[in-house]
N, C-alpha and C positions, 0 to 999 in steps of 0.2 A: 917666725912671725905668728902673731895671734891670728886666728881665722875668724872672720866676722861674716855671719850669714844674714842676708836680708831677702825680701821676696822677689824683687825684680832687678834685671840687669841695669835699668836706668837709675834706680836707687843705688845700686852697688857702685856704679860709675861716679855718682855725685859724692857718695860717702868716702870712697877711696881717695878722692881728690883732697878731702879734708884730713883723713887719717894718716896719709903718707905711706912710706915704704915699710914701716914697722908692722903693717897689717895686710893680710890678704882678704879682700872682700869678695864674696861669692854670692850668687843668687840661687834661691831654692826654686824659683819660678812658681811661687804660690805653694799650695799644699802638696806635700810629697806622698801623702796617703789619703785614701778615701774608702768609704764603705762600698764594696762591689755591689752593683745593682742586681742582686738576686736574693732569693728567699734565704733567710737565716743569718743575714748580716747583722741584724740586731735580734737577739734571742730573749724574749720575755720570760721563757721558762728557765733560763740560766742567769737570773738576776740581771737581765738586760746586757749580757755580754755582747761586745761589739767586735766584729771581725774586720780588721783593717787590711788593706791591700796597697802595696806600693805601685803607683802607676808606672806603666812601661816607660813613658817619657821622663819620669822622675829618677829612674835608676842611674842615668848618666850624671844627673846633678848630684845625687848622693855620692856617687863614685868620685866626683871632682872634690867634694868636701872631704871624703875619706882620704884621698890622696894628699890633700893639703895638710891634713892632721898628722900625717906620718912625720913631718918635720917640725911639728909644734904641738904642745900639750894643752893649748888654750883655745876653747871654742866660745865665741861670744854670739849669742842669738839676739839679733837686733831687728826683729820683725815689728810690724805696726803695733801701736799702743792701744789695742782693743781686744775683745774676745777672740776675734778671728786671728789676729796677729799672735796672741798667746797660744792659740791652738796650733798654728804653724810651727812655732818653736817647740811645743810639746811633741808634735809628730816627728820633728827632726830628732829630738832626744830619743824617742822610742825607736825610730828607724836605725839610728846610729848607736844604739845601746851597747852592742858588743864591741864597737870600735872606740867607745868613750871610756873604757875602764882605765883608771889612772889619769884621766884627763881632767882638766879644770874647765867646768862648763858654767857659764853665767848668762843672765838675761839682762839686757839694757833696753830702755825705751826713751824716745825723744819725740816731742810734738812738732818739731820742725827740723828739716835737714839743712842745718847751718853749722858752721864750724864751732860756734859757741855752744849750741845745744848738744852737738855730738860729743864734744870734749867733756862737757859737764856730765852727760849720761855715762860716759866711760868711768867716771869717778864713783858712780853709785850702782855697781852691779848687784843683782839679786838672783834668786831662784825663780823658775817658772811658777807663776801664780796658779796654784791648784784650784782655787775657787773659780777663777775665770775659765780654766780648762773644763771644769765640771759643768759650768753654765753652757759652754760650747757643746760638750758631749750630750747634755740634756736636749738642747735645741736640735742637734743633728739626729739624735735618736727619735725625737718626736716627729720631725719632718719625714724621716724614713718610715716610721710606723704608719703614719697617715698616708703618705704617698704610695708606699708599696702595698698596703692593704686595701686602701680605698679606691685606687685607680683601677685594679682588676674588677672591682664591683661595678664601676662605671662602664668598663668595656663590655661586660656581660649583660648588664641590665639596660644600658642606654646606648643604642647604636650611634656611632659617630663621635662619641665623647673620647677624649684623649687621656686626660689624667686629672688628678685633683691634688691640691696642696694645702697644707695647714693654714697658711696665711693668704696665699694667692686666691683660694676659693672665697674667702671672706671679702677680699678686695673686689673680686668679680661681683659678689653680691651687692656691694655698694653701687657699682655701675648699672647693674640690672635694675635695682630698685629705683634709682634715679630715672632711668628710662621709662619705667612703668609710671612713675609720678608724672613725667612729661606727657605720656600718652593719655593718662586719666585726667589731665588738666583741661578745664573748660574755660576759655577766655571770657572775661566779663567786660562789657563796654562801659566806658566812662568818658566824660568830656571836661575840658578845662577852658577857661576864657583868659586870654592874654591881651593886654592893651599896650600899644606903643604911645608913650606920653612925651610931653615936651615941657621944659621949665620956661618961666618968663624970659630967660636969657637965651632961649633957642636951643638948649642942649637936650638931646633925646635920651630916653631910657625906657626899659620895659618893666611892667608890673603884672602880677597874676591875681585874679579875683579870689579873695579868701572869705569874704562875708557877703551874703545875699539875703535880702529881706531882714536884715538885722541879726541873722543867724550864721554862725561859723559853718563854712562849707566842709563837709566830709568828702572823702575820695569819690564815693559813688552817688553823691547827691544830684549831680548833673548826669543822669543816666542815659539820656538820648539827645538827639539833635534838637528836638523841640524844646527841651529844658534848657539847652545851651543857648538857643536863639533867644529865648525869653530873658536869660541872664545878660546877653549882649544888649538887648533892648533896654534893660534896667540900667546898665552902665551908660549907654549912649544918651539916655534921657535925663541924665543928671550932670551937674557941674561938679568937678572934683577939686579938692585942695589937699595940701600936705597936712595930714593930721598929726603925725609924730615923726621925729627923726631920732633914732637911738644908735649911738656909736659906742662900741665897747672894744677895749684893747684885748687882744688874744695872742696866744703863742702856740707854736708847735715844736715839740721836742723830736730829736732824731730817733730813728729806729735803732734797735740793738744790732751789733755786728752779726754776721751770718753764722748759722749752724747749718747742718746738712739739709734739713727740710726747707728752710727759708731760702737757701741758695738755689735749690732745685726749683722752687716756686718762682723766684725772681728771674732766673735764667729762662724759664718757660714763658713768663709774661713778656719780658723785654726782647728775647731773641727767638722764641718758639723752639727752644732747645729742650729735647726730651731728657728725662731723668738719667738715662743711661749715657747719653752724649755729654751731659753736664758733668757726671762723675768721672767719665773718661778724661775729659779736659782737665778737671781738677786734679786727678791722679797724676797727670803729667806735670802739672805746675808744682805739685807737692814734691815729686821725685826730683825735679830740677832745683828744688830749694827755694822756690819763689813764695810759697804760701805754707801755712801750718797744716797739720793733719786735717783732712777734709771729711772724715766720718766722725761727727761729734754732735751731741745734743747739748753742748755747753755754749753759753754766750758771754762768759766772763773773759777778761783779757789780762794777760800778765802785766804786772805793774810797770815793768820796763817798757813794754809795748805801748801802754797808755801814755807814758811820758814822751816816748818817741813820736807818737801821733800828735800830741799837743805841740811839741817842738816844730813838727812839720806844718801844722796848721798856722802857727805864728809866723813861720818863715814865708809861707805861700800867701797868706791872706791877712796877716796882721793881728794885733792884740785883741781887737774887737770880736774876733771869731773864736777866741779861746775862752771857754767858760771859767768862772772863778775857781771852781774845783773840778777834779776829774769826774767823769760820769761812770757810775758803777752799775752793772747790769746783773740781775740775779740769775744764777745758773739754774736751768730747769732740770738738769740731770738728777734722777732720783738716787742714783748709785754713785757715791763719791769716788768709788774705786775705778769707775769708768768715765768719770767726768773729765773732759778735756777742755782746752781753750776753745774759743770761737775760731772760725776760719778767717784768717787775716794774713796780710803780707808779712813776710819775715823781716823785710826792711821797709819801714814807712817812707823813707826818702826815695825809694825806687818807684817813682810814678810810672804809669803805663807808657808815657812818652819816651821813657828811657829803655824799654824792653823791645826786642825784636822776637816776636812769637808767631806761631801759626794763628790763623784768623780766629778760630774758636777759642784757643787758649788766651789770646790777647783780649778778646771781648770779656771772657770770664774774669781774667785778672783785673781788667779795668773796673768791672762791677765790684769785685771784692775790695780793691783798693779804695774806691769811692765810698762804699758803704762803711768801711772801717774808719776812714778819716772823718766822714760825716758823723759817725756815732760819738765822736769826742768833740764835736763842734757846738757852738752856742745855738740856742733855740732861735727859730725864726719868729719875728714879731710882726703882727699885722693889726689892722683896725677893721672890725666887722661892723657894717652898718645895716640897720633894718629900718625901712621907711614905709609907713602906712599912708596911703592916699585914699581919702574917703569923700562921700557926698555929705552935704550939710545935714541931711535927715538921718544919717547913720545906716541907711539901708544897704549901701554898697561900700565895701572896703577892698582895695587892692594893695598888694604888698610887693615891694622891691627889695632884694637882698644884694649886697655887694661887699667887697673887701679890698683893702689896700695893704700890700706888704710894705711895712715901714723899715724892716731889716731882714735881709734874706737868710742870714745865719747859715745853717747846714744846707739849706736849699741851694746855696751857691754851688755845691758840689754834687748833691744827690737828692732825688725824689723817687720814692718807691712806686713801682707800677701797680696797676689795679687789675683784678681778674675780670670784673664786670663793672657796670655803671654804679658807683658807690655814692653818687650825688656830689655835687660841687657847689661851693658858694658862688654867688653871682659875680659878674665882672664889676669893675670899678664904677661907682655911681657918680653923676655930676653933683655939684653943690646944690643942696636942697635945704630950704628953710621952712620951718613950721609956719603954717598959716597961709603960705603963698599958693597960688592957683597952679593947676596942672592941666595943660591943654591936651585934649584927646586927638590923636592922629587916626589910628585905626584900632578897632576892638575886634578880635578874631576868636571864634570858637575852634577848638581842636579836638578831634576824636582820638581816643586811646583805647587800648585793650590791655588787660592784665597779662603778664608774661609768665610762662611756665618756668620752673627752676631751670637754670642753665645746665647743659651737659658738662660733665667733669672734663677738665683738662688734666694733663699730668700734674700741673701745679696744684690745682684745687683738690685733686684726688690725694696727693701726698699730704696736703694740709688737713684734709678730713681724716686720713689715717692717723696723723699725729694727734688730732683732737680726741680720737677714740682710743688712742694708746695701742694701735695695731702696728706691728713692725717696729723696727729700730733704724737708726741712721744708716747702718751698713746694708740694710735689706730693701729700702724703698725702691731703688732703681731696678733691682732684679725682680721684685714683685711685679712692678708695672710692666716691665719688659716681657716677663714670662706669660702673662695672660694675653698679651698681643701675639707673641710667638706661637702660642697654642691655637690661635685662631678663634679664641673666645671673644676677643674685643678687637675692633678696628679703630684706627686713628685717622680722622678726616678733618683737615683744616684745624689741627691742634685739639680737636674735641674727640672724646672717647665714646664709641657707640658699641653696645653689646651685639654680637652676632647671635644668630638663632641657636647655635650650639651652646653658646654661653648661657643663654636663657634656660635651655633644657637642663644643663648641668646645675645651675643655681636652683631651679625648681626641684630637681631630684634631691640635691643635698638638703634643701630647706625642709623637705618632707620626711626624708628617711634618716638624715644625720643633722637635724636642726641645731642641736646644742653646739655642734662643732663648726658652724658658720655664724654663730651668734657673736656680736661685737664684744659684749661684756666678757664672755668666756675666753675669747682670743686675747683680749687685753689683760685679763687676769693671769693667763698663762705667761704672757710677756713679763708681767710683774713678778711671777714666781721665778722666772729665769734670772731677773735682776736680783732677787733675793739669794739665789744660788751663788751668783757671782760676788755678792757681798759676804758670803759665808754664813748666811742666816737660814739656809734651808738645805736639806739633803737631796741631791738630784735624783737618786734612785727612788726615794719616796714619791717625788713628783711624777716620775715615769710610771710607777706602780699604780698610783691613783688614776692617772690618765688611762692607762692600758686596761684596767679593770672595766671601766665603763665603755670605752671605745670598742673593745673586743666584743662586748655584749651587743652593742649597736650593730656591729658587723654580722653577728650571728642572726640577728632579727631579719636581715635582708637575704639570708641564704635561700629561702624558698620563694622569693619573689619571682613572678613570671614577667617577661618583657611586656606582655599585653597588659598586665595589671599596672605596671609602672607607667606605660603610655597613657592608660586611662586616667591615672591620678594626675599626671602632668597636664594632660588635655583639660582636665577640670580646673587645675590651678592657673594655667595660662589662658583659660577661656576668654577673659576680657581682652587679652592681647591678640589671640589667634582669631577670634570672631567678634570684631568690633560691631557696634550697633549699625544697622543699615539705615540709609537715608529715608527709605520708604516705610520704616518701622517693621519690616518683615523679620522672619526668623533668620538670624545671622548664620545659623548652621545649615540652612537649606542649600542644597547643591545648586549653583547658578546655571548648571548645564542641563541636568535632567529634571530638576525641581521635585524629585521624588526621594532621592537619597539624602543622607545627612553627612555633613563634613566631620572628620575626626583626624586625629594624629596617626600617621602611618610611618612605617620604617622602610627605608630603601635597601635593596640588596647590596649596594656599594657602600653602605654606611650612611648615617645621617637620617633625617626625618623630613616629612612633608605633610601637607594636608591633602586628603583624598576623599572620594565619595564612597559611601557605604554600598552603593549599587555596583561596584566593580565586580566582574569585568564588563557588565552591560554599559556602565558609564565609566569613562576613563578620565574624568575631570581630576586634575591635580593643580596645586599651586604651592609656592614656597610658604614656609612658616610665617614670614612677615607678610601679613595680609596687606594688599595695597589699600591706600586710603579710599574710602567709599566714594569720595567726591572727585578722585583724581581721574585724569583723562585716560591713564593707562588701564585702570580697572574697567572703564566703560568700553574699551576697545576689544575686550575678550569676546571672540565670536564674530567680529566684524567681517562681513563678506566683501572681498576686494574685487571679485569678478568670477568668471567661469573659464574653464578650459576643458574641452572634450566632454562637455555636459556636466562636469563636476565643479562644485563651488571651491574657490580658493579663499581660505579664511585666515584671519590673524587670530592667534590664540596667545593667552598669557599662562604659561606653565610654571612648574616649580623651579625650572632652571632659567626662566626668563621668557621673553616673547619669541614666538616661532610662527611659521606659516604652514598650512596643511592643505592638501588636495583631497577633497572628498571627506567622507565620514568613516569611522571604524565600523566594520561589519563582521559577521561570523566568518565570511570568506576572506576578508582583508582586515584582520585585526589591527594592523599597523599601517595606516595609509601613509603616503609620502609626506615627509615633514622636513623642515630646514629651519635651524635657529637663526635669528637675526644677529649679524656680527656686532661686536662691541662698537658703539658710536652711532649705530643706525637708530633713529628715533621711530618708535612704532607708529606714532601718529602721522608720520610723513610717508609711510610705506604705501605704495600703489601696486596695481596688478603687475605691471611690467617688472618691477623690482622683485616681487614675490616669485614670479616665474623664473627669473634669473637664479634665485636661490634654489628653487626646486629642480633646476636643470643641472646642478652641479653633480659630479665633477665636470669641469670644462676641459676639453682636449685642445691643446694648442697645436700639436702636430708631431711628426717624428723627429727624434733627436738626430742631429747630423752625424753623430759618432757611430751609433749602432742601429738607428731607425726605430728604437723603442719609443712609444708614445710619451710625450711630456704633457702633464695635466695639472690643473690647479683645483684647489678645494678649500673649504673652511673646516679646520679640525679642532680638536680639543684645546690645542695650544695656539689657535689663531689661524690666519690664512697662510697657505703654503703652496709651493710648486714642487712636483714630484716627477722623478725619472727613475725607473727601475726601483731600487731600494734606497735612493737618495732623496731626502726631503730638505728643502730650504725654505725658511720662513720669509713671508712677505711683510713689509712694514705697514701696508695699508690694505684693508679688505677690498677696496675698489680695484686693486691690481689683479685680484682673482679673475675679474671680468675683462680686463684691458691689457694685461701683460702680453708682450709678443715673444717670439722665439729667441731673438738675440738677447733680450734682457733675462729671460728664463735660463738660457744656457750659461750666461755670466754668473747668475746667482748660484746655480748648481755647481759650477766650477769653483767658486769661492768656498762653498760648503765642503767640497771634497778636499780643497787645499788646507782647510782648517783641521782636517783629520778627524778620526784616525785614518781615514782614507780607505779605498777598496783594498781588501786583503790584509790590512793591518789590524792587529788585535786591539780591542777596546781595553783601556786601562781601568782597574777597579777604582770606585769612588772611596771605598773604605775596606780595609782588611779587618775582619772580625775575630779571627783566630782559627783553631783547629776544630774540626767536627769530631765527635766522640768515636766515630768509625774511621777517622783518618781523612786527611785532605782539607785544604783551606776553605773557609766560608767567607765569601766576599759580597760586597754591595757593588753592583755593576750598573753602568748607564745603559738604557735601552731606548729603542725608537718610541715605545709607548710608555716610557717612564722607567724609573730605577727598579731593579729587582735583586733578590738575593740568589746567589749561585753557589751550589756545592756539587762537585762532580758534574753529572748531567741533569741535575734537578735545578730548575729555574723557577723561583717563586716571586710573583709580582708583589711589590710593596703596596700596602693600602695607601690611598691618596692622602690620608691624614698623618702619615708617618714620614718625617723628613729623613733622607738617606744618612745624614751625618749623625742622627740620633739613634739609629738602630743598634741594639745590643746583640751579642751572640745568642742569648737566651731567646729573644724575640725571633731571630733568624732561624734557630733550630725548630721553633714551633711552626713557622711558615713552611719550612722545608718538609717537616713531618706531615703537615696537612696536605701539601702538594703531592707528596709521594703516596699518601694513603688514598688519594682520589684517582690513582691510576695514571698519573702523568708520566713523564719520561722517567724511566728507571735509572737509578743512580749507578754509575759505573763504580766497581770496587776500586779503592785506592791502591795504586801500585806502590810498592815499597820505595822509599826515597833512596837515592844513590848512596847516601852516607849511612844507610841502615840496611845493608844487603841481607842481613840475617834477621828478618822479622820474627818475633816470638810466636805470632799466630798466622802463619801463611794461609791457613784454611779460611781466614776471614776474607781473603781475596775472592772466594766463591760464595760469599754470603748472599742469600736471596734478597732481592729488593724489598720484599714485604717485611722481612725481619729488620732490615736497615731502617725502614720507615718507623717501625715500632720502637726501635732503639732511639731514633731521633725524637719521637714523641715523648718517650720516657724522660729524656734529658731536658725537655722544655719545662719552664717554671710552672708549677701547679696553679699558681694564682692566675695565670693567663689562659688556662685551658677553658 
């Protein structure tokens, strides 16, 4: 049987159903090889040679393919029809190279997983497209060279930064710059005047004042309430009549069918579905054979699909809804080699009502089906009416707008959502005749303020990236997800807000690597990748030109001091960090001592904050995001809540949020008692009793009935908890810290112990990283105070900004080396494994810990030191 390889088991299952018993269909589970995350994986000195490594999980999938090929000499690579799919096929060829000698290897592609599409594809096998593979190699090398060389610069020069990416950093810049536009925005007041009028037949309608004193009103002509009241008086003091009635026929054509970016935008608008969730649901629909390939920048539709859509429209809605000729949409794809069809149902007659799908898949299929059907329907027809109502002297004119839909056309099926208020025509107007009077019921002035540009949503961000030519269909979702996962951006009520770290990274890159976060430069590089995939450009020439300038930019930052970087960022972000004060004073003056000046500082734990130059005499700090000068929270800083034992209990606003403090810092007591407010506690509602409760923690409940050890509650880094010996159990509400009794506490502690690992049981590793150069496993372990890296007896805490699942062996070795060199627990030499009783270097068992630490440090990647 011929062996067919696709990416996923779901896709394999669907295809196997159509191909039958003559084929063995297997899944590669995505890429089988990748660049190992270490120095030298792409070598610019060796003509950009790339060192690929077969992932450990992929070895069993390669073996399954190899075993299947023992009984057949035909391998058909049927991965997705884009650059990434071509690359997966190429990697399979390379990984199986020795096993494929004498075998017949071919590549097939299909845009939909249907029996017709697959059968047709099998009739037209070809070789792996080298141009598409080279475009993939160029993109992968570029992303590696930027990420692996720029990220260490960020780690060393900008505390708290995680990493940088070729396209992700540019996307982050979009969000940061939009936020700065919003912050710099100053609202401008303006007024409008609206009248509720009535026809002689008693039918009501509304009209807005457009002419005053015989002059057309511009947006800001009514600048204040006084001007608006004068305008109201001018209207009220005159009789009005219908000056003109103008009715014009109009039509609206349907939108083009979906491509990747427009699908993500509409799913976000209508369902609040993020780009990643949208593409995940679309992937499952594609693999099940319900829709065509979902990563595409094409909007054209196969002729047979167009005719099927027209037939379905006629069957469901009648002849009137079918236009005289099929609608043709121009494909936006620049590269015909990668141009696919739009995203559409594979079967136009399969309406959403016929399918039983998971909720998110059903909603997305319903959206795709409606958009596709609507794209081939007749235009909507309407009549738009504009009526001017004026005074006899022409000093006052009001205008009413309305429209009537005379034929709904495609609107019967689908209407596109809107990102923001895009303006709508008025509602339907009553019958109005020129020359007849209009009775005034009420004339009302209304105050307005200009609005700042809106925050990006995932939909509008993808739309903007598409307009700028940044990214491609297969990358939108991962780009938007990555900047959120790194903590550079947060999503709140579907809007994207830059975090302080994101601002710092953008400010750093914009000053020291400006060219590489420019929109035009990034878009031009995407165009060059398209040229490579079209066979019009050599990919190594593109890499060489890029690396020549980029390596020079890296060299220019080698001697930068952290202090110098912080001074520059402090200057660039000044308008954000130190907004104008309401009293006109110096925004950099310390609000605590009034003598020092505020500036950007670094924290030992990573990250940055604003602090006073008079430290340690003045210990004022606050977060980077300065509180609004008019906000209640800013005004609360330093508020005296009362006294205890002759010392003031005050509310403070620090860089980690609001907290209470007893007394002031002195030389004898540099750190007076403090306690942070739990999440959900409003600073403005805090009183002395609540503050004293916080300062009294930990609270002792009493002796545990099992061993008499004290059970106590407290507020910790991860929230409220109850503690007994070394067992900690989370409390759902901070209030329970002060109210929980012994019975409830014992119950929670018992539940925690039952969940395990339990007393005496060994904790299980979160991740196995591999072998240490001196022998022994390196693991990521769960700990009471957070995850840590373990090797022998060396335990190195993970930085807060490093997720345990993302830790690499190289990073772990550096952490272990650093911990060992500080004189921590000495590493126990690794005992020889049972299966290797005759170790070649038994003397290594007695190696001194210091030597071990040096070896570990030497093995750590140089870029991260």
